[in-house]
C-alpha positions as CSV (number, residue, x, y, z in Angstrom):
1,M,118.8,172.0,2.3
2,T,122.4,170.9,2.4
3,A,124.0,170.2,5.8
4,R,127.2,169.0,7.4
5,I,127.0,167.5,10.9
6,T,130.2,167.1,12.9
7,G,131.0,165.3,16.1
8,R,130.6,161.7,17.1
9,V,128.3,160.9,14.2
10,Q,129.9,158.0,12.4
11,G,129.6,154.4,13.7
12,V,126.5,155.2,15.7
13,G,123.7,154.7,13.1
14,F,123.5,158.3,12.3
15,R,122.9,157.9,8.5
16,W,120.1,155.3,9.1
17,W,118.5,157.5,11.7
18,V,118.6,160.5,9.2
19,R,117.1,158.3,6.5
20,R,114.2,157.3,8.8
21,Q,113.6,160.9,10.0
22,A,113.6,162.2,6.4
23,A,111.2,159.4,5.2
24,Q,108.8,160.2,8.0
25,L,108.8,163.8,6.9
26,G,108.3,162.9,3.2
27,L,111.7,164.4,2.2
28,T,113.9,163.3,-0.6
29,G,117.7,163.4,-1.0
30,W,120.6,161.6,0.4
31,V,123.0,161.2,3.4
32,M,126.6,160.0,3.5
33,N,129.7,159.9,5.8
34,D,132.4,162.5,5.1
35,D,135.7,161.2,3.9
36,D,137.5,162.7,6.9
37,E,135.5,160.4,9.3
38,R,134.4,163.4,11.4
39,G,131.1,164.2,9.9
40,V,128.0,163.4,7.9
41,E,126.7,165.3,4.9
42,L,123.2,165.4,3.5
43,V,121.0,166.9,0.9
44,A,117.3,167.1,1.7
45,E,114.4,168.5,-0.4
46,G,110.8,169.0,0.6
47,A,108.5,171.5,2.3
48,P,110.2,174.2,4.3
49,A,108.4,173.3,7.5
50,D,109.6,169.7,7.2
51,L,113.1,170.8,6.5
52,D,112.9,172.9,9.7
53,V,111.9,169.8,11.7
54,L,114.8,167.8,10.2
55,E,117.3,170.5,10.9
56,R,116.3,170.7,14.5
57,S,116.5,166.9,14.8
58,L,120.0,166.9,13.4
59,C,121.1,168.9,16.4
60,R,120.2,166.0,18.7
61,G,120.9,163.0,16.6
62,P,120.2,159.4,17.6
63,D,121.2,157.7,20.9
64,G,125.0,157.3,21.0
65,A,125.7,160.3,18.8
66,R,127.3,163.5,20.1
67,V,126.6,166.3,17.7
68,E,129.1,169.2,17.9
69,A,127.8,171.3,15.1
70,V,125.2,171.5,12.3
71,H,126.1,173.7,9.3
72,A,123.0,173.9,7.1
73,S,122.0,176.1,4.2
74,R,119.0,176.3,1.9
75,S,118.6,176.7,-1.8
76,L,116.0,175.9,-4.4
77,A,115.2,172.2,-4.7
78,S,116.5,170.4,-7.8
79,G,113.7,167.9,-7.9
80,E,116.1,165.2,-9.0
81,F,115.4,162.8,-6.1
82,D,112.6,160.3,-5.8
83,E,113.3,159.1,-2.3
84,F,115.8,159.6,0.6
85,G,118.8,157.3,0.4
86,I,122.1,156.5,2.0
87,M,125.1,157.1,-0.3
88,R,128.6,155.6,0.2
89,G,131.2,158.3,0.9
């Protein structure tokens, strides 16, 4: 799954929250802030049911966040990730 989350999602611990959610679900991939400072991007791979849980969670976000939109899409997993990490954008 690739996703872009917009709203008040930078400066509120959103990336760390996503990393924790993904790790609890056994997902791999990465999350990072967008360059435009309005959003967060991520790539997550794992079981479809676990990706569904993550996608629903993204709509809420952590305390302090205000999610305006989640644009997610699914494609075949690349298998290139060993864990879920935070990348610098």
